[in-house]
C-alpha positions as CSV (number, residue, x, y, z in Angstrom):
1,M,-26.3,-5.8,30.7
2,S,-25.2,-2.6,28.8
3,E,-23.1,-2.9,25.6
4,I,-20.7,-0.2,24.2
5,A,-20.2,1.2,20.9
6,V,-17.3,3.6,20.1
7,L,-18.1,5.5,17.0
8,G,-16.2,8.5,15.0
9,G,-18.5,10.2,12.7
10,G,-16.9,13.5,12.4
11,C,-17.3,16.2,15.0
12,F,-18.2,14.6,18.3
13,W,-20.6,17.2,19.3
14,C,-23.0,16.0,16.3
15,T,-22.8,12.3,17.0
16,E,-23.3,12.8,20.7
17,A,-26.4,15.0,19.9
18,V,-27.9,12.1,17.8
19,F,-27.2,9.3,20.0
20,K,-28.6,11.2,23.0
21,K,-31.9,11.1,21.3
22,V,-32.0,7.4,20.6
23,R,-34.3,5.1,22.7
24,G,-32.3,2.4,24.4
25,V,-29.1,4.5,24.7
26,E,-28.1,4.8,28.3
27,R,-25.2,7.2,28.1
28,V,-23.1,9.0,25.5
29,R,-19.7,10.3,26.1
30,P,-17.5,12.4,23.7
31,G,-13.9,11.6,23.6
32,Y,-10.9,10.6,21.5
33,A,-9.6,7.0,20.2
34,G,-7.0,5.6,18.1
35,G,-4.0,7.9,18.8
36,H,-0.7,7.6,20.2
37,L,-0.8,10.1,22.9
38,A,-2.1,9.3,26.6
39,N,-4.7,11.7,27.6
40,P,-5.0,13.9,24.5
41,D,-6.9,17.3,24.8
42,Y,-8.9,18.9,22.2
43,E,-6.1,21.1,21.1
44,S,-3.7,18.4,20.5
45,V,-6.2,16.2,18.7
46,C,-7.4,19.1,16.4
47,S,-3.7,19.5,15.4
48,G,-4.1,16.4,13.6
49,G,-0.8,15.1,14.7
50,T,-1.8,12.7,17.5
51,G,-3.6,10.2,15.4
52,H,-6.8,10.4,17.5
53,I,-10.3,10.5,15.9
54,E,-13.2,12.3,17.7
55,V,-15.4,9.7,18.8
56,V,-18.5,9.1,21.1
57,E,-18.7,6.1,23.6
58,V,-22.4,5.0,23.3
59,Q,-23.6,2.9,26.2
60,F,-26.7,1.1,25.2
61,D,-29.3,-1.6,26.3
62,P,-29.2,-4.5,23.7
63,S,-32.5,-5.6,25.0
64,I,-34.0,-2.5,23.7
65,I,-31.6,-1.6,20.6
66,Q,-29.4,-3.9,18.9
67,Y,-25.7,-3.0,17.8
68,D,-26.8,-3.3,14.0
69,T,-29.5,-0.7,14.7
70,V,-27.1,1.7,16.4
71,L,-24.7,1.3,13.3
72,E,-27.6,2.0,10.9
73,I,-28.3,5.2,12.9
74,F,-24.6,6.0,12.8
75,F,-24.3,5.5,8.9
76,A,-27.5,7.4,8.4
77,T,-26.5,10.5,10.1
78,H,-22.9,11.1,8.7
79,D,-21.1,10.6,5.3
80,S,-19.2,7.5,5.4
81,T,-17.8,8.1,1.8
82,T,-15.5,11.2,2.7
83,L,-12.1,10.5,3.8
84,N,-11.1,12.5,7.1
85,R,-13.9,14.8,6.5
86,Q,-17.6,15.7,7.5
87,G,-18.8,18.7,5.5
88,A,-16.5,21.6,6.5
89,D,-14.7,19.6,9.2
90,V,-11.6,18.5,7.7
91,G,-8.6,16.6,9.3
92,P,-7.8,13.0,10.4
93,Q,-9.7,13.7,13.7
94,Y,-12.9,13.9,11.8
95,A,-12.5,10.2,10.3
96,S,-15.5,7.9,10.1
97,A,-14.6,5.1,12.3
98,I,-16.0,2.0,14.3
99,F,-13.8,0.7,17.1
100,Y,-15.3,-2.8,17.6
101,Q,-15.3,-4.2,21.2
102,D,-15.2,-7.8,20.2
103,E,-15.3,-10.2,17.2
104,R,-19.2,-10.3,17.2
105,Q,-19.3,-6.7,16.9
106,K,-16.6,-6.8,14.2
107,G,-18.7,-9.1,12.1
108,V,-21.9,-7.0,12.5
109,A,-20.2,-3.9,11.5
110,E,-18.6,-5.6,8.5
111,N,-22.1,-6.8,7.2
112,V,-23.8,-3.2,8.1
113,M,-20.8,-1.5,6.1
114,A,-21.3,-3.8,3.1
115,S,-25.0,-3.0,3.1
116,V,-24.4,0.8,3.5
117,Q,-21.9,0.5,0.6
118,E,-24.3,-1.5,-1.6
119,A,-27.1,1.0,-1.2
120,L,-24.8,4.1,-1.7
121,G,-23.3,2.7,-4.7
122,R,-19.8,4.0,-3.8
123,P,-17.1,3.1,-1.4
124,V,-17.5,3.4,2.3
125,V,-14.2,4.8,3.8
126,T,-15.1,4.0,7.5
127,Q,-12.3,2.6,9.4
128,L,-13.1,-0.8,11.3
129,R,-10.7,-0.9,14.0
130,P,-10.3,-3.2,17.3
131,A,-11.0,-1.3,20.7
132,E,-8.4,1.2,21.5
133,P,-8.2,3.3,24.6
134,F,-11.1,5.8,25.1
135,W,-10.1,9.1,26.4
136,V,-13.0,11.2,27.6
137,A,-13.2,14.7,26.2
138,E,-13.1,17.7,28.4
139,A,-16.3,18.7,30.2
140,V,-16.8,21.7,27.8
141,H,-17.6,19.2,25.1
142,H,-20.1,17.2,26.9
143,D,-23.8,17.9,25.9
144,Y,-22.6,20.7,23.8
145,Y,-25.6,20.8,21.4
146,A,-28.0,20.6,24.5
147,R,-26.3,23.8,26.1
148,H,-25.7,25.7,22.9
149,P,-28.7,24.9,20.4
150,Y,-28.5,28.4,18.8
151,Q,-24.8,28.7,18.3
152,G,-24.1,28.7,14.6
153,Y,-22.4,25.4,14.1
154,C,-25.3,23.7,16.0
155,M,-27.9,25.3,13.9
156,A,-26.2,24.9,10.6
157,V,-24.7,21.3,11.2
158,I,-26.1,19.5,14.0
159,E,-29.7,20.4,13.8
160,P,-30.0,19.2,10.2
161,K,-28.5,15.8,11.4
162,L,-31.0,15.6,14.1
163,A,-33.9,16.4,11.8
164,K,-32.7,13.5,9.4
165,F,-32.5,11.2,12.3
166,R,-36.0,12.3,13.6
167,Q,-37.5,11.7,10.1
168,R,-36.0,8.5,9.2
169,Y,-35.8,6.7,12.8
170,R,-38.8,8.1,14.4
171,E,-39.5,4.8,16.0
172,W,-36.1,5.1,17.8
173,L,-36.6,8.4,19.4
174,A,-36.2,8.6,23.1
175,E,-39.5,9.3,25.0
176,E,-38.5,12.9,25.9
177,E,-38.7,13.7,22.1
C-alpha cells in the first residue's frame, strides 16, 4: 500500500525533479498546500498573498523506501535554514514545509528535523504542519525539468540539486538512472 508525503522545498520544479529520480517513488505531483484560497493558480500563489506553499505530493511504496528516508532526501536537497527562501526564489510560497498525513509521520518528521538541525548546527525553519488540501498545479508545471532540461533555471538550480542527490543517495536512484 502506498504512502503520501507532501513536501515544500522551494520551487516545486526542483523538488519534483529530485523525487522523480528516487527508487520506490511511484508518482510526484507539483501543487499547492497551506493557503486560504480554493483552487489556487500559479499566479495567485506567486503573489504571496494566498498563504499557499509550492509543494510536491510524493506517492511512494514504503516496502521499498521508508518515510524517514524520503525526508532525509528532502532535507539534503534544499536549504531548510532559510525562511521563505531557496536561493534566489524568495517569498512565502517557497517556504520549507512538511505537511504530515498522520501522527506517525509527524513523529518521524520531528525526529528527522532534530537530527538535521543537530548536524547543521543551526536552526531548521521547516514548517511542520498537519495535512491540508493539496491543489494540483497547472499542467505546464508537471515534469518541468524533464521537458526543459536546458532552460537557464533548470541548468543553474535544478541540475546541481540532482547532482547532489545522485552523489549522496546513489543507492536510491531509480533504475532508469
